[in-house]
DRENDO-1510 file (C-alpha; in Angstrom, 1 decimal, always signed):
<recs>
REC; n; res; u; v; w
REC; 1; UNK; +93.4; +98.3; +103.6 .
REC; 2; UNK; +96.7; +97.4; +105.2 .
REC; 3; UNK; +97.8; +96.8; +108.8 .
REC; 4; UNK; +101.4; +97.7; +109.7 .
REC; 5; UNK; +103.8; +97.1; +112.6 .
REC; 6; UNK; +104.8; +100.3; +114.3 .
REC; 7; UNK; +108.3; +99.5; +115.6 .
REC; 8; UNK; +112.0; +99.6; +114.8 .
REC; 9; UNK; +112.9; +96.5; +116.8 .
REC; 10; UNK; +113.9; +93.6; +114.6 .
REC; 11; UNK; +112.5; +91.0; +116.9 .
REC; 12; UNK; +109.1; +92.7; +116.6 .
REC; 13; UNK; +109.4; +92.7; +112.9 .
REC; 14; UNK; +110.2; +89.0; +112.8 .
REC; 15; UNK; +107.2; +88.3; +115.0 .
REC; 16; UNK; +104.9; +90.5; +112.9 .
REC; 17; UNK; +106.0; +88.9; +109.6 .
REC; 18; UNK; +105.3; +85.5; +111.1 .
REC; 19; UNK; +101.6; +86.5; +111.6 .
REC; 20; UNK; +101.2; +86.6; +107.9 .
REC; 21; UNK; +98.8; +89.5; +107.7 .
REC; 22; UNK; +101.0; +92.5; +108.6 .
REC; 23; UNK; +101.8; +94.3; +105.4 .
REC; 24; UNK; +104.8; +96.6; +106.3 .
REC; 25; UNK; +106.5; +98.6; +109.0 .
REC; 26; UNK; +106.3; +102.2; +110.2 .
REC; 27; UNK; +109.1; +103.8; +112.1 .
REC; 28; UNK; +109.7; +107.2; +113.6 .
REC; 29; UNK; +112.7; +108.9; +115.3 .
REC; 30; UNK; +111.6; +107.8; +118.8 .
REC; 31; UNK; +111.3; +104.2; +117.7 .
REC; 32; UNK; +114.6; +104.2; +115.9 .
REC; 33; UNK; +116.2; +105.6; +119.1 .
REC; 34; UNK; +115.0; +102.4; +120.9 .
REC; 35; UNK; +117.2; +100.3; +118.6 .
REC; 36; UNK; +120.7; +99.4; +119.7 .
REC; 37; UNK; +122.0; +100.0; +116.2 .
REC; 38; UNK; +122.4; +103.3; +114.2 .
REC; 39; UNK; +119.3; +104.2; +112.1 .
REC; 40; UNK; +120.9; +103.2; +108.8 .
REC; 41; UNK; +121.7; +99.7; +110.1 .
REC; 42; UNK; +118.3; +99.4; +111.8 .
REC; 43; UNK; +116.5; +100.2; +108.5 .
REC; 44; UNK; +118.7; +97.6; +106.7 .
REC; 45; UNK; +117.9; +95.0; +109.3 .
REC; 46; UNK; +114.2; +95.7; +109.2 .
REC; 47; UNK; +113.9; +95.5; +105.5 .
REC; 48; UNK; +113.9; +91.7; +105.1 .
REC; 49; UNK; +110.9; +91.5; +107.5 .
REC; 50; UNK; +108.8; +94.2; +105.8 .
REC; 51; UNK; +106.7; +92.4; +103.3 .
REC; 52; UNK; +105.5; +95.8; +102.0 .
REC; 53; UNK; +106.4; +99.5; +102.7 .
REC; 54; UNK; +109.0; +100.6; +105.2 .
REC; 55; UNK; +108.2; +104.1; +106.5 .
REC; 56; UNK; +111.0; +106.4; +107.5 .
REC; 57; UNK; +110.3; +109.8; +109.2 .
REC; 58; UNK; +112.5; +112.8; +108.3 .
REC; 59; UNK; +114.2; +114.5; +111.3 .
REC; 60; UNK; +115.9; +117.4; +109.4 .
REC; 61; UNK; +114.6; +120.9; +110.2 .
REC; 62; UNK; +115.0; +122.7; +106.9 .
REC; 63; UNK; +114.0; +121.9; +103.3 .
REC; 64; UNK; +117.4; +121.2; +101.9 .
REC; 65; UNK; +118.1; +118.9; +104.9 .
REC; 66; UNK; +114.8; +117.1; +104.4 .
REC; 67; UNK; +115.4; +116.5; +100.7 .
REC; 68; UNK; +118.9; +115.2; +101.4 .
REC; 69; UNK; +117.6; +112.9; +104.2 .
REC; 70; UNK; +114.7; +111.6; +102.1 .
REC; 71; UNK; +117.0; +110.7; +99.3 .
REC; 72; UNK; +119.4; +109.0; +101.7 .
REC; 73; UNK; +116.5; +107.0; +103.1 .
REC; 74; UNK; +115.6; +105.9; +99.5 .
REC; 75; UNK; +119.2; +104.8; +98.9 .
REC; 76; UNK; +118.9; +102.5; +101.9 .
REC; 77; UNK; +115.3; +101.2; +101.5 .
REC; 78; UNK; +114.7; +101.4; +97.8 .
REC; 79; UNK; +111.3; +101.3; +96.1 .
REC; 80; UNK; +109.5; +100.3; +99.3 .
REC; 81; UNK; +110.4; +103.6; +100.9 .
REC; 82; UNK; +107.5; +105.7; +102.3 .
REC; 83; UNK; +108.8; +109.0; +103.7 .
REC; 84; UNK; +107.0; +110.4; +106.8 .
REC; 85; UNK; +107.2; +114.2; +106.6 .
REC; 86; UNK; +105.8; +116.4; +109.4 .
REC; 87; UNK; +102.7; +118.5; +108.7 .
REC; 88; UNK; +104.5; +121.9; +108.9 .
REC; 89; UNK; +105.1; +124.6; +106.4 .
REC; 90; UNK; +108.6; +123.4; +105.9 .
REC; 91; UNK; +107.5; +119.8; +105.7 .
REC; 92; UNK; +104.8; +120.6; +103.0 .
REC; 93; UNK; +107.5; +122.3; +101.0 .
REC; 94; UNK; +109.7; +119.2; +101.2 .
REC; 95; UNK; +106.7; +117.0; +100.2 .
REC; 96; UNK; +106.2; +119.0; +97.1 .
REC; 97; UNK; +109.8; +118.3; +96.1 .
REC; 98; UNK; +110.2; +114.7; +97.2 .
REC; 99; UNK; +106.8; +113.4; +96.1 .
REC; 100; UNK; +108.0; +113.7; +92.5 .
REC; 101; UNK; +110.7; +111.1; +93.4 .
REC; 102; UNK; +109.2; +108.7; +95.9 .
REC; 103; UNK; +106.1; +108.0; +97.9 .
REC; 104; UNK; +105.5; +110.5; +100.7 .
REC; 105; UNK; +103.2; +110.7; +103.6 .
REC; 106; UNK; +102.4; +113.6; +105.9 .
REC; 107; UNK; +102.5; +112.8; +109.5 .
REC; 108; UNK; +101.3; +114.5; +112.7 .
REC; 109; UNK; +98.1; +116.0; +111.1 .
REC; 110; UNK; +95.9; +117.6; +113.7 .
REC; 111; UNK; +93.8; +119.9; +111.6 .
REC; 112; UNK; +91.8; +118.4; +108.7 .
REC; 113; UNK; +92.7; +121.2; +106.4 .
REC; 114; UNK; +96.3; +119.9; +106.6 .
REC; 115; UNK; +95.1; +116.8; +104.8 .
REC; 116; UNK; +94.1; +119.0; +101.9 .
REC; 117; UNK; +97.6; +120.6; +101.8 .
REC; 118; UNK; +99.2; +117.1; +101.9 .
REC; 119; UNK; +97.1; +116.2; +98.9 .
REC; 120; UNK; +98.0; +119.3; +96.9 .
REC; 121; UNK; +101.7; +118.8; +97.8 .
REC; 122; UNK; +101.7; +115.3; +96.3 .
REC; 123; UNK; +101.6; +113.1; +99.4 .
REC; 124; UNK; +99.8; +109.7; +99.0 .
REC; 125; UNK; +99.2; +109.1; +102.7 .
REC; 126; UNK; +97.9; +111.3; +105.5 .
REC; 127; UNK; +98.7; +110.2; +109.0 .
REC; 128; UNK; +96.6; +110.9; +112.0 .
REC; 129; UNK; +97.7; +110.2; +115.6 .
REC; 130; UNK; +94.3; +109.2; +116.8 .
REC; 131; UNK; +94.7; +108.7; +120.6 .
REC; 132; UNK; +97.1; +111.6; +120.9 .
REC; 133; UNK; +94.6; +113.8; +119.0 .
REC; 134; UNK; +91.9; +112.7; +121.4 .
REC; 135; UNK; +94.2; +113.8; +124.3 .
REC; 136; UNK; +95.1; +117.1; +122.7 .
REC; 137; UNK; +91.9; +118.0; +120.8 .
REC; 138; UNK; +89.2; +116.0; +122.5 .
REC; 139; UNK; +88.3; +113.5; +119.7 .
REC; 140; UNK; +90.8; +111.8; +117.4 .
REC; 141; UNK; +88.1; +109.7; +115.7 .
REC; 142; UNK; +86.4; +113.0; +114.6 .
REC; 143; UNK; +89.7; +114.1; +113.2 .
REC; 144; UNK; +89.9; +111.0; +111.0 .
REC; 145; UNK; +86.3; +111.5; +109.9 .
REC; 146; UNK; +86.9; +115.1; +108.9 .
REC; 147; UNK; +90.1; +114.1; +107.1 .
REC; 148; UNK; +88.2; +111.4; +105.2 .
REC; 149; UNK; +85.5; +113.9; +104.1 .
REC; 150; UNK; +88.2; +116.2; +102.7 .
REC; 151; UNK; +90.1; +113.5; +101.0 .
REC; 152; UNK; +87.0; +111.8; +99.5 .
REC; 153; UNK; +87.4; +111.0; +95.8 .
REC; 154; UNK; +91.2; +111.7; +95.9 .
REC; 155; UNK; +94.0; +109.2; +95.8 .
REC; 156; UNK; +95.3; +110.1; +99.2 .
REC; 157; UNK; +94.8; +107.4; +101.9 .
REC; 158; UNK; +94.6; +107.8; +105.6 .
REC; 159; UNK; +96.9; +105.9; +108.0 .
REC; 160; UNK; +95.7; +105.9; +111.6 .
REC; 161; UNK; +98.5; +105.7; +114.2 .
REC; 162; UNK; +98.6; +106.1; +118.0 .
REC; 163; UNK; +95.9; +103.4; +118.6 .
REC; 164; UNK; +95.6; +102.2; +122.1 .
REC; 165; UNK; +92.8; +99.6; +122.0 .
REC; 166; UNK; +91.0; +97.3; +119.6 .
REC; 167; UNK; +87.9; +99.5; +119.9 .
REC; 168; UNK; +89.8; +102.6; +118.9 .
REC; 169; UNK; +91.3; +100.7; +115.9 .
REC; 170; UNK; +87.8; +99.7; +114.7 .
REC; 171; UNK; +86.5; +103.2; +115.3 .
REC; 172; UNK; +89.3; +104.7; +113.2 .
REC; 173; UNK; +88.5; +102.4; +110.3 .
REC; 174; UNK; +84.8; +103.1; +110.6 .
REC; 175; UNK; +85.6; +106.8; +110.5 .
REC; 176; UNK; +87.4; +106.5; +107.2 .
REC; 177; UNK; +91.0; +105.4; +107.9 .
REC; 178; UNK; +92.4; +103.2; +105.1 .
REC; 179; UNK; +95.2; +101.7; +107.1 .
REC; 180; UNK; +96.4; +101.1; +110.7 .
REC; 181; UNK; +99.8; +101.0; +112.2 .
REC; 182; UNK; +100.1; +99.3; +115.6 .
REC; 183; UNK; +102.8; +98.1; +118.0 .
REC; 184; UNK; +103.3; +94.4; +118.4 .
REC; 185; UNK; +101.2; +94.0; +121.6 .
REC; 186; UNK; +98.3; +95.8; +119.9 .
REC; 187; UNK; +98.6; +93.6; +116.8 .
REC; 188; UNK; +98.1; +90.6; +119.2 .
REC; 189; UNK; +95.2; +92.4; +121.0 .
REC; 190; UNK; +93.1; +93.1; +117.8 .
REC; 191; UNK; +93.4; +89.4; +116.7 .
REC; 192; UNK; +91.9; +88.0; +119.9 .
REC; 193; UNK; +88.5; +88.1; +121.6 .
REC; 194; UNK; +87.5; +86.1; +124.6 .
REC; 195; UNK; +84.3; +84.8; +123.0 .
REC; 196; UNK; +86.2; +83.6; +119.9 .
REC; 197; UNK; +88.4; +81.6; +122.3 .
REC; 198; UNK; +85.4; +80.3; +124.1 .
REC; 199; UNK; +83.8; +79.2; +120.8 .
REC; 200; UNK; +87.0; +77.2; +119.9 .
REC; 201; UNK; +86.9; +75.6; +123.3 .
REC; 202; UNK; +83.2; +74.6; +122.8 .
REC; 203; UNK; +83.8; +73.1; +119.4 .
REC; 204; UNK; +86.9; +71.2; +120.7 .
REC; 205; UNK; +84.8; +69.6; +123.5 .
REC; 206; UNK; +81.8; +68.6; +121.4 .
REC; 207; UNK; +82.8; +68.4; +117.8 .
REC; 208; UNK; +84.7; +66.1; +115.4 .
REC; 209; UNK; +87.2; +66.9; +112.6 .
REC; 210; UNK; +89.5; +65.2; +110.2 .
REC; 211; UNK; +92.1; +63.0; +111.7 .
REC; 212; UNK; +95.7; +64.2; +111.3 .
REC; 213; UNK; +98.1; +61.9; +109.4 .
REC; 214; UNK; +100.9; +60.5; +111.5 .
</recs>
C-alpha cells in the first residue's frame, strides 16, 4: 500500500515529503494549471520531492498525440513516471502502446468493466474517483469493491482518488483499494484523531519518560 500527495504545488510536495510516509505524487491537468510554472518546469520541480512515482496525466485527444505526450513525460520524469491515461476507447488504445514502454494507469474509471479493459491493455494501476463516483453514480465505495472483484488475482492495483474525508479513505481501502492519493489537507486529516491527541495529553500529565540530554 502507498499513500500519495495529490498536488502540483511544490510547497505541498515539500511538506508531504517531510511527513516521511508519503510515497509519491499524483498530478492532473487541473492541478498543473494551478502552478505558476509551465507543466514541464513544474514536473521537474516536483521530482526531487517525490520519493516514489510521479504521476502525469495525458491531455492529448488522439492516440498519436497521447503516445508522443507520454514519451515526452518520460523524458522529463524518467523511470519514476506513471502515466495517467483516461478510460476512453482512445485512451485504452494508447495504454496498449505505451504500457510496453513505461508504467501506465487508467484514470477516471466509472464502470468496473473498464478495470478489466485496463488490465488487458497492460495498465498496472486502475484509478477510481471515489467521491465523484458517489456524486455521479450513487456509491463510489461500491465501485471500488466491484473493481477489486474483477482485478482479483491480477497484478493491477487500485488507486483511490477524490477522497473527501478520513472515513471515506478508510472505506476505500476496506473495499479493496491498494493505494490512496490525497491533497495535503487530507493527508493531515487522516493522521489526526481527537482521542489520540487526548491520550497524549493524559500521558503527559500523569506519566514519566526518559530525560532529554542537554
